[in-house]
C-alpha positions, 0 to 999 in steps of 0.5 A: 742272075745268081752269079751277078748278085754274088758278084755284087756281094763280093764287090761290097765286101772288097772281093774285087777279083772274086766279083770280076770272076763271077761277072765274067762268067755271067758275060760269057754264059748268059743269053740275057742281053740286058743282064750282060750289058749291066754286068759289063758296066759293072766290070768297066766300073771295077777297072775305072779308078 
């Protein structure tokens, strides 16, 4: 959850690529299906203009 939160902070500061990297690590490594789904939603939102 730490990387997910760090990604939120990065996104809020305009660090979209850093946020994407943190969130992708969460998706790749978490065993928490609920967290993975939430973070995948955030990644999708980054790709939506």
